[in-house]
Backbone as CSV, one residue per row, in Angstrom:
resi,resn,N_x,N_y,N_z,CA_x,CA_y,CA_z,C_x,C_y,C_z
1,MET,10.132,95.403,79.655,10.980,94.408,79.001,10.149,93.380,78.242
2,ASN,8.914,93.731,77.910,8.055,92.803,77.187,8.697,92.340,75.888
3,GLY,8.657,91.023,75.667,9.169,90.463,74.434,10.624,90.062,74.477
4,THR,11.315,90.358,75.577,12.712,89.951,75.678,12.813,88.561,76.300
5,VAL,13.983,87.959,76.123,14.215,86.590,76.603,15.465,86.569,77.462
6,ALA,15.374,85.915,78.610,16.510,85.798,79.523,16.835,84.342,79.782
7,LEU,18.114,84.093,80.020,18.587,82.800,80.499,19.179,83.015,81.882
8,VAL,18.660,82.304,82.861,19.160,82.379,84.235,19.801,81.047,84.568
9,THR,21.115,81.029,84.717,21.774,79.766,85.066,21.570,79.488,86.545
10,GLY,21.439,78.229,86.898,21.166,77.879,88.286,19.858,78.477,88.758
11,GLY,18.818,78.359,87.928,17.571,79.058,88.209,16.481,78.244,88.855
12,SER,16.807,77.072,89.387,15.758,76.223,89.949,15.490,76.485,91.427
13,ARG,16.328,77.305,92.081,16.119,77.563,93.504,16.829,78.858,93.900
14,GLY,16.561,79.294,95.117,17.271,80.418,95.704,17.190,81.698,94.894
15,ILE,18.305,82.392,94.814,18.371,83.662,94.100,18.025,83.473,92.628
16,GLY,18.465,82.372,92.037,18.179,82.128,90.627,16.691,82.004,90.355
17,ALA,15.984,81.253,91.190,14.539,81.096,91.021,13.821,82.417,91.229
18,ALA,14.220,83.163,92.253,13.601,84.465,92.514,13.831,85.419,91.351
19,THR,15.020,85.351,90.753,15.328,86.202,89.607,14.479,85.829,88.400
20,ALA,14.331,84.540,88.159,13.504,84.094,87.035,12.077,84.615,87.179
21,LEU,11.543,84.545,88.387,10.166,84.994,88.602,10.052,86.509,88.507
22,ARG,11.038,87.234,89.015,10.983,88.691,88.914,11.060,89.134,87.453
23,LEU,11.924,88.505,86.685,12.011,88.838,85.269,10.689,88.550,84.561
24,ALA,10.065,87.429,84.909,8.773,87.096,84.311,7.724,88.142,84.676
25,GLN,7.740,88.589,85.922,6.814,89.638,86.347,7.029,90.910,85.541
26,ASP,8.263,91.143,85.130,8.606,92.344,84.367,8.462,92.154,82.862
27,GLY,7.857,91.033,82.456,7.524,90.852,81.052,8.494,90.046,80.233
28,VAL,9.404,89.323,80.880,10.457,88.598,80.175,10.106,87.113,80.084
29,ASP,10.345,86.505,78.935,10.298,85.047,78.806,11.615,84.504,79.357
30,VAL,11.545,83.409,80.121,12.708,83.003,80.904,13.037,81.524,80.718
31,ALA,14.300,81.263,80.396,14.852,79.906,80.453,15.743,79.807,81.679
32,ILE,15.727,78.673,82.321,16.594,78.433,83.473,17.381,77.147,83.252
33,THR,18.522,77.063,83.899,19.256,75.800,83.900,19.192,75.176,85.278
34,TYR,19.344,73.862,85.284,19.401,73.106,86.536,20.317,71.921,86.298
35,VAL,20.736,71.280,87.394,21.610,70.115,87.263,20.906,68.843,87.708
36,ASN,20.353,68.846,88.914,19.809,67.608,89.469,18.304,67.615,89.708
37,ASP,17.751,68.733,90.136,16.363,68.749,90.605,15.420,69.183,89.489
38,ALA,15.018,68.240,88.667,14.119,68.545,87.557,12.758,68.999,88.062
39,ARG,12.327,68.465,89.203,11.020,68.853,89.731,11.011,70.320,90.136
40,ALA,12.057,70.757,90.827,12.132,72.165,91.231,12.178,73.074,90.008
41,ALA,12.933,72.665,88.993,13.017,73.460,87.767,11.649,73.561,87.097
42,ALA,10.925,72.452,87.069,9.596,72.450,86.457,8.638,73.359,87.230
43,GLU,8.791,73.412,88.541,7.946,74.289,89.354,8.208,75.754,89.025
44,VAL,9.479,76.107,88.851,9.805,77.489,88.487,9.216,77.824,87.123
45,VAL,9.367,76.919,86.160,8.806,77.144,84.828,7.294,77.319,84.905
46,GLY,6.650,76.500,85.736,5.202,76.617,85.902,4.796,77.981,86.450
47,LYS,5.570,78.502,87.384,5.275,79.818,87.948,5.517,80.924,86.924
48,VAL,6.562,80.768,86.113,6.811,81.735,85.036,5.624,81.757,84.078
49,GLU,5.145,80.589,83.701,4.025,80.503,82.769,2.733,81.019,83.389
50,ALA,2.586,80.827,84.700,1.400,81.351,85.388,1.372,82.874,85.373
51,LEU,2.539,83.479,85.205,2.631,84.938,85.102,2.417,85.434,83.673
52,GLY,2.104,84.498,82.770,1.801,84.874,81.395,3.000,84.915,80.467
53,ARG,4.149,84.409,80.924,5.348,84.402,80.103,5.703,82.970,79.715
54,ARG,6.544,82.832,78.718,7.023,81.504,78.340,8.199,81.118,79.234
55,GLY,8.243,79.843,79.589,9.321,79.343,80.424,9.938,78.097,79.821
56,LEU,11.193,77.852,80.184,11.921,76.700,79.649,12.965,76.269,80.662
57,ALA,13.065,74.978,80.912,14.108,74.433,81.787,15.074,73.619,80.955
58,VAL,16.361,73.869,81.140,17.419,73.177,80.397,18.358,72.531,81.398
59,ARG,18.573,71.239,81.270,19.545,70.591,82.145,20.945,70.900,81.634
60,ALA,21.694,71.655,82.422,23.045,72.059,82.010,23.868,72.343,83.246
61,ASP,25.051,71.789,83.306,25.974,71.963,84.420,27.003,73.022,84.039
62,ALA,27.039,74.121,84.785,27.967,75.211,84.461,29.415,74.759,84.510
63,GLY,29.693,73.667,85.194,31.055,73.163,85.281,31.471,72.306,84.103
64,VAL,30.555,72.026,83.200,30.837,71.231,82.001,30.919,72.182,80.818
65,PRO,32.069,72.314,80.179,32.242,73.327,79.136,31.178,73.309,78.050
66,ALA,30.816,72.151,77.547,29.857,72.092,76.446,28.465,72.550,76.858
67,ASP,28.171,72.476,78.150,26.825,72.806,78.610,26.530,74.298,78.544
68,ALA,27.542,75.140,78.601,27.312,76.582,78.512,26.712,76.947,77.153
69,ALA,27.337,76.461,76.101,26.809,76.714,74.763,25.465,76.032,74.567
70,LEU,25.318,74.828,75.139,24.059,74.101,75.023,22.908,74.913,75.604
71,ALA,23.110,75.490,76.780,22.041,76.248,77.431,21.617,77.440,76.591
72,VAL,22.590,78.128,76.011,22.272,79.280,75.166,21.527,78.835,73.914
73,GLU,22.004,77.791,73.270,21.372,77.325,72.036,19.965,76.807,72.292
74,GLU,19.766,76.123,73.417,18.421,75.638,73.752,17.483,76.796,74.053
75,THR,18.016,77.850,74.666,17.200,79.040,74.913,16.750,79.669,73.612
76,VAL,17.692,79.846,72.678,17.359,80.442,71.382,16.401,79.541,70.611
77,ARG,16.638,78.236,70.674,15.769,77.305,69.953,14.360,77.305,70.538
78,GLY,14.271,77.314,71.855,12.968,77.201,72.495,12.200,78.503,72.610
79,LEU,12.921,79.620,72.786,12.251,80.905,73.026,12.528,81.943,71.953
80,GLY,13.343,81.582,70.957,13.493,82.425,69.786,14.657,83.389,69.776
81,ARG,15.247,83.676,70.936,16.330,84.652,71.004,16.912,84.640,72.419
82,ILE,17.920,85.443,72.659,18.412,85.674,74.011,18.861,87.127,74.107
83,ASP,18.306,87.825,75.074,18.620,89.235,75.292,19.351,89.464,76.608
84,VAL,19.120,88.575,77.566,19.673,88.739,78.917,20.278,87.424,79.372
85,LEU,21.495,87.486,79.882,22.099,86.345,80.561,22.300,86.722,82.021
86,VAL,21.782,85.897,82.913,22.059,86.053,84.338,22.955,84.894,84.753
87,ASN,24.221,85.200,84.964,25.209,84.204,85.386,25.056,83.993,86.884
88,ASN,24.210,83.053,87.265,23.918,82.848,88.680,24.463,81.536,89.224
89,ALA,24.663,80.544,88.375,25.116,79.233,88.847,26.435,79.360,89.594
90,GLY,26.524,78.700,90.730,27.758,78.762,91.507,27.791,77.677,92.567
91,VAL,28.986,77.365,93.008,29.170,76.412,94.099,30.131,77.029,95.111
92,GLY,30.002,76.603,96.343,30.893,77.103,97.385,31.500,75.963,98.170
93,VAL,32.793,75.965,98.297,33.496,75.002,99.141,34.269,75.817,100.171
94,LEU,33.870,75.708,101.408,34.494,76.463,102.487,35.267,75.522,103.390
95,GLY,36.382,75.994,103.895,37.169,75.173,104.799,38.592,75.684,104.905
96,PRO,39.347,75.147,105.848,40.739,75.580,106.032,41.559,75.407,104.765
97,LEU,42.497,76.292,104.568,43.314,76.277,103.363,43.998,74.933,103.159
98,ASP,44.553,74.375,104.228,45.289,73.113,104.084,44.366,71.906,103.956
99,GLY,43.069,72.127,104.021,42.128,71.021,103.860,41.469,70.974,102.495
100,LEU,41.805,71.923,101.628,41.202,71.980,100.301,42.025,71.157,99.317
101,GLY,41.366,70.249,98.637,42.053,69.400,97.672,41.952,69.945,96.263
102,LEU,42.706,69.348,95.369,42.703,69.781,93.979,41.321,69.639,93.359
103,SER,40.596,68.604,93.738,39.252,68.421,93.190,38.332,69.564,93.619
104,ASP,38.509,70.065,94.843,37.728,71.221,95.291,38.046,72.442,94.437
105,VAL,39.335,72.693,94.234,39.758,73.846,93.442,39.205,73.749,92.020
106,ASP,39.352,72.590,91.418,38.908,72.414,90.039,37.400,72.622,89.904
107,ARG,36.621,72.070,90.825,35.162,72.185,90.728,34.705,73.623,90.924
108,VAL,35.224,74.310,91.924,34.795,75.683,92.195,35.166,76.611,91.042
109,LEU,36.381,76.491,90.540,36.794,77.351,89.439,36.060,76.992,88.144
110,ALA,35.776,75.714,87.959,35.067,75.287,86.750,33.671,75.895,86.694
111,VAL,32.975,75.903,87.811,31.607,76.422,87.832,31.591,77.943,87.943
112,ASN,32.283,78.472,88.946,32.161,79.888,89.273,32.878,80.813,88.294
113,VAL,33.976,80.333,87.713,34.767,81.205,86.834,34.644,80.768,85.368
114,ARG,35.099,79.553,85.077,35.043,79.116,83.681,33.606,79.065,83.174
115,GLY,32.690,78.588,84.000,31.293,78.512,83.582,30.714,79.872,83.274
116,ALA,31.038,80.870,84.120,30.544,82.226,83.867,31.129,82.787,82.577
117,PHE,32.404,82.549,82.362,33.061,83.034,81.139,32.449,82.398,79.902
118,LEU,32.328,81.088,79.904,31.818,80.396,78.722,30.355,80.744,78.450
119,SER,29.574,80.920,79.498,28.177,81.312,79.316,28.090,82.697,78.687
120,ALA,28.921,83.620,79.193,28.933,84.967,78.625,29.401,84.952,77.176
121,GLN,30.406,84.146,76.904,30.924,84.042,75.538,29.843,83.536,74.585
122,ALA,29.145,82.497,75.002,28.112,81.920,74.150,26.931,82.869,73.981
123,ALA,26.511,83.495,75.075,25.353,84.388,75.002,25.654,85.635,74.184
124,ALA,26.843,86.206,74.373,27.205,87.416,73.642,27.182,87.185,72.141
125,GLY,27.521,85.971,71.737,27.517,85.661,70.319,26.137,85.648,69.694
126,ARG,25.097,85.584,70.533,23.727,85.539,70.018,22.923,86.780,70.379
127,MET,23.539,87.731,71.078,22.837,88.940,71.496,23.000,90.058,70.476
128,GLY,21.981,90.904,70.423,22.062,92.113,69.627,22.222,93.318,70.528
129,PRO,22.167,94.526,69.977,22.252,95.738,70.789,21.176,95.738,71.873
130,GLY,21.543,96.204,73.044,20.628,96.176,74.170,20.753,94.929,75.014
131,GLY,21.656,94.023,74.635,21.865,92.812,75.417,22.407,93.131,76.797
132,ARG,22.131,92.239,77.736,22.537,92.434,79.121,23.174,91.149,79.672
133,ILE,24.318,91.306,80.306,24.933,90.206,81.052,25.043,90.654,82.501
134,VAL,24.357,89.965,83.379,24.392,90.272,84.809,24.913,89.040,85.536
135,THR,25.992,89.213,86.257,26.626,88.093,86.957,26.432,88.264,88.456
136,VAL,26.196,87.147,89.123,25.999,87.157,90.572,27.307,86.774,91.256
137,GLY,27.854,87.710,92.023,29.102,87.485,92.743,28.831,87.125,94.194
138,SER,29.510,87.813,95.108,29.327,87.541,96.531,29.921,88.669,97.359
139,CYS,29.314,88.916,98.510,29.828,89.928,99.433,31.216,89.568,99.958
140,ILE,31.586,88.302,99.839,32.888,87.874,100.364,34.035,88.445,99.539
141,THR,33.751,88.948,98.353,34.814,89.558,97.556,35.188,90.941,98.082
142,GLN,34.300,91.559,98.830,34.538,92.894,99.346,34.897,92.911,100.823
143,ARG,34.536,91.855,101.507,34.908,91.731,102.919,34.909,90.258,103.281
144,VAL,36.086,89.742,103.574,36.207,88.347,104.004,36.179,88.345,105.534
145,PRO,35.099,87.892,106.126,34.915,88.086,107.567,35.699,87.137,108.456
146,GLY,36.286,86.087,107.891,37.016,85.145,108.713,37.683,84.091,107.863
147,PRO,38.394,83.161,108.476,39.091,82.121,107.717,38.115,81.124,107.095
148,GLY,38.617,80.389,106.124,37.835,79.319,105.514,37.229,79.649,104.168
149,GLY,37.370,80.898,103.730,36.720,81.286,102.488,37.658,81.567,101.342
150,THR,38.906,81.128,101.437,39.906,81.501,100.439,39.525,81.093,99.021
151,LEU,39.150,79.845,98.843,38.846,79.348,97.496,37.604,80.030,96.933
152,TYR,36.564,80.111,97.730,35.325,80.719,97.269,35.526,82.199,96.951
153,ALA,36.223,82.921,97.841,36.472,84.347,97.621,37.280,84.566,96.347
154,MET,38.276,83.725,96.114,39.083,83.847,94.905,38.222,83.687,93.665
155,SER,37.358,82.699,93.674,36.534,82.435,92.494,35.563,83.579,92.230
156,LYS,34.986,84.128,93.266,34.027,85.213,93.076,34.731,86.528,92.733
157,ALA,35.926,86.733,93.253,36.674,87.949,92.914,37.027,87.976,91.430
158,ALA,37.222,86.824,90.834,37.544,86.771,89.406,36.430,87.354,88.554
159,LEU,35.209,87.341,89.078,34.075,87.843,88.311,34.114,89.354,88.141
160,SER,34.830,90.032,89.017,34.998,91.481,88.860,35.787,91.786,87.600
161,GLY,36.908,91.102,87.419,37.695,91.287,86.206,36.927,90.884,84.969
162,LEU,36.193,89.778,85.062,35.387,89.327,83.933,34.381,90.394,83.526
163,THR,33.704,90.958,84.509,32.659,91.942,84.222,33.224,93.204,83.590
164,LYS,34.315,93.719,84.133,34.918,94.932,83.567,35.410,94.688,82.142
165,ALA,36.005,93.534,81.929,36.513,93.232,80.588,35.373,93.022,79.590
166,LEU,34.303,92.370,80.026,33.146,92.205,79.144,32.553,93.556,78.768
167,ALA,32.509,94.473,79.740,31.961,95.802,79.457,32.749,96.476,78.344
168,ARG,34.073,96.383,78.406,34.914,96.968,77.363,34.779,96.221,76.042
169,GLU,34.721,94.909,76.137,34.676,94.062,74.945,33.377,94.240,74.167
170,LEU,32.271,94.412,74.896,30.960,94.365,74.262,30.268,95.718,74.181
171,GLY,30.861,96.734,74.804,30.215,98.040,74.818,29.935,98.602,73.442
172,GLY,30.846,98.384,72.523,30.652,98.890,71.173,29.472,98.278,70.455
173,ARG,29.023,97.133,70.949,27.848,96.473,70.370,26.570,96.808,71.132
174,GLY,26.682,97.683,72.123,25.508,98.065,72.898,25.087,97.041,73.924
175,ILE,26.006,96.162,74.318,25.738,95.136,75.334,26.422,95.541,76.629
176,THR,25.697,95.482,77.730,26.268,95.854,79.023,26.587,94.612,79.850
177,ALA,27.484,94.790,80.809,27.856,93.712,81.731,28.020,94.309,83.123
178,ASN,27.336,93.745,84.092,27.405,94.238,85.466,27.409,93.078,86.448
179,LEU,27.777,93.409,87.687,27.999,92.390,88.716,27.228,92.764,89.978
180,VAL,26.526,91.792,90.547,25.747,91.994,91.768,26.326,91.124,92.874
181,HIS,26.618,91.745,94.017,27.177,91.020,95.159,26.119,90.860,96.251
182,PRO,25.509,89.680,96.375,24.575,89.469,97.480,25.325,89.292,98.798
183,GLY,24.688,89.710,99.868,25.192,89.392,101.202,24.577,88.085,101.664
184,PRO,24.510,87.847,102.972,23.819,86.659,103.465,22.355,86.691,103.032
185,VAL,21.914,85.675,102.327,20.556,85.633,101.790,19.898,84.335,102.227
186,ASP,18.651,84.439,102.612,17.894,83.300,103.133,17.516,82.349,102.002
187,THR,18.291,81.289,101.836,18.023,80.258,100.841,18.146,78.895,101.508
188,ASP,17.806,77.839,100.768,17.918,76.509,101.356,19.372,76.127,101.615
189,MET,20.304,76.753,100.888,21.722,76.471,101.112,22.270,77.219,102.326
190,ASN,21.645,78.345,102.667,22.122,79.161,103.782,20.916,79.793,104.480
191,PRO,20.123,78.973,105.181,18.871,79.481,105.747,19.088,80.499,106.862
192,ALA,18.150,81.433,106.967,18.239,82.485,107.978,18.049,81.961,109.389
193,ASP,17.581,80.718,109.510,17.457,80.105,110.838,18.459,78.963,111.019
194,GLY,19.498,78.939,110.183,20.514,77.891,110.260,21.495,78.113,111.402
195,PRO,22.388,77.163,111.620,23.310,77.232,112.756,24.320,78.370,112.676
196,TYR,24.575,78.886,111.478,25.552,79.969,111.323,24.892,81.302,110.994
197,ALA,23.574,81.356,111.117,22.846,82.549,110.707,23.109,83.739,111.628
198,GLY,23.194,83.483,112.921,23.379,84.570,113.871,24.612,85.413,113.593
199,PRO,25.782,84.793,113.520,26.988,85.570,113.224,26.933,86.286,111.879
200,GLN,26.320,85.663,110.875,26.233,86.312,109.573,25.347,87.552,109.625
201,SER,24.246,87.443,110.334,23.359,88.602,110.467,24.066,89.746,111.167
202,GLU,24.849,89.417,112.187,25.548,90.444,112.958,26.606,91.168,112.124
203,MET,27.071,90.539,111.065,28.066,91.176,110.204,27.464,92.247,109.303
204,THR,26.150,92.283,109.180,25.508,93.273,108.325,25.114,94.494,109.146
205,ALA,25.016,95.633,108.482,24.578,96.848,109.169,23.102,96.782,109.537
206,LEU,22.317,96.036,108.769,20.884,95.937,109.030,20.543,94.828,110.014
207,GLY,21.518,93.978,110.313,21.300,92.935,111.301,20.356,91.837,110.891
208,ARG,20.272,91.568,109.609,19.372,90.506,109.139,19.868,89.915,107.835
209,PHE,19.307,88.762,107.496,19.525,88.153,106.191,18.692,88.893,105.148
210,GLY,19.161,88.848,103.914,18.371,89.362,102.813,17.419,88.307,102.293
211,ARG,16.471,88.746,101.485,15.552,87.840,100.810,15.983,87.690,99.348
212,PRO,15.826,86.515,98.764,16.206,86.345,97.357,15.574,87.386,96.448
213,GLU,14.353,87.789,96.784,13.645,88.759,95.951,14.337,90.122,95.949
214,GLU,15.058,90.440,97.026,15.757,91.722,97.094,16.950,91.746,96.142
215,VAL,17.608,90.620,95.997,18.695,90.520,95.016,18.117,90.498,93.604
216,ALA,17.034,89.763,93.431,16.401,89.657,92.113,15.960,91.017,91.587
217,ALA,15.539,91.898,92.474,15.104,93.223,92.047,16.251,93.999,91.409
218,MET,17.443,93.894,91.981,18.602,94.569,91.411,18.983,93.955,90.064
219,VAL,18.945,92.635,89.998,19.274,91.968,88.731,18.308,92.404,87.634
220,SER,17.025,92.443,87.964,16.021,92.815,86.980,16.211,94.263,86.525
221,PHE,16.559,95.139,87.449,16.827,96.528,87.068,17.976,96.603,86.069
222,LEU,19.055,95.909,86.351,20.220,95.945,85.464,19.929,95.287,84.117
223,ALA,18.936,94.416,84.081,18.561,93.765,82.828,17.648,94.627,81.978
224,GLY,17.137,95.709,82.544,16.143,96.509,81.855,16.709,97.708,81.121
225,SER,15.823,98.416,80.421,16.230,99.544,79.584,16.716,100.734,80.397
226,GLU,16.238,100.903,81.625,16.646,102.043,82.433,18.105,101.966,82.858
227,ALA,18.706,100.787,82.742,20.109,100.607,83.114,21.022,100.600,81.896
228,GLY,20.560,101.165,80.821,21.308,101.105,79.573,22.638,101.832,79.590
229,TYR,22.842,102.761,80.541,24.103,103.498,80.616,24.953,103.025,81.789
230,ILE,24.649,101.860,82.301,25.411,101.276,83.404,26.116,100.030,82.887
231,THR,27.436,100.013,82.958,28.175,98.820,82.541,29.533,98.788,83.222
232,GLY,30.030,97.593,83.434,31.305,97.416,84.121,31.235,97.749,85.596
233,ALA,30.045,97.775,86.158,29.850,98.231,87.536,29.512,97.066,88.470
234,GLU,29.741,97.297,89.761,29.448,96.311,90.791,28.475,96.911,91.798
235,PHE,27.486,96.119,92.199,26.447,96.582,93.104,26.306,95.608,94.271
236,SER,26.348,96.144,95.479,26.189,95.321,96.670,24.737,95.337,97.129
237,VAL,24.180,94.146,97.308,22.865,93.995,97.912,23.099,93.121,99.130
238,ASP,23.713,93.730,100.147,24.298,92.932,101.231,23.936,93.392,102.638
239,GLY,22.955,94.297,102.736,22.559,94.758,104.075,23.641,95.511,104.809
240,GLY,24.621,96.004,104.069,25.730,96.721,104.718,26.838,95.806,105.196
241,HIS,26.955,94.626,104.633,28.013,93.685,105.007,29.389,94.288,104.803
242,ALA,29.552,95.078,103.738,30.850,95.643,103.408,31.070,97.028,104.024
243,ALA,30.074,97.525,104.754,30.173,98.889,105.312,31.201,98.952,106.434
């Protein structure tokens, strides 16, 4: 993938950061977005550059409509083009159905659904043949293991429809769209040694949390030339959570 450019939303930590670094290892120049932690974003950019690729950090909130186009335009301005969009930015609000307020609904849908749509819309407008849109979903769309996940599951399930429709919409231009569903993954938001880690591990067939790098490997594959005949598809990297 030498010479290609990717934008990874929410790329300053967790799966997003691991994806940015894996893409850089595979020869891609990488822009990432972040909202609050400029230092973490700068560290990721530094690691991308240490791998011999160009890096760029853009402050952009996926929940703010104008920021989706801003991130794409800053990527093109700073790195010259955009070939790959990784829709990774997301938020999760978990809790009983009767405890979720309108502000919770609006924020989750704004980031997880509208943000993914607007980012794809903006990126597709600047991509040529061979473009790739890879969206990060969740294992909760395929198996909801208990109460409290209604809002989050709804938002992530919407990405399935988005991905299939993008595949149809953009296939004629040689642009693919695919969806990756991570299972429990060891990140600062959901650490493998956290208070809820035990039950989550037990829900997987492998009995463990995944590593961000394991999800990043699938994303990088779908972003590459070998995945050129794969589109509109969903891939679970979940340790058998849905088995």
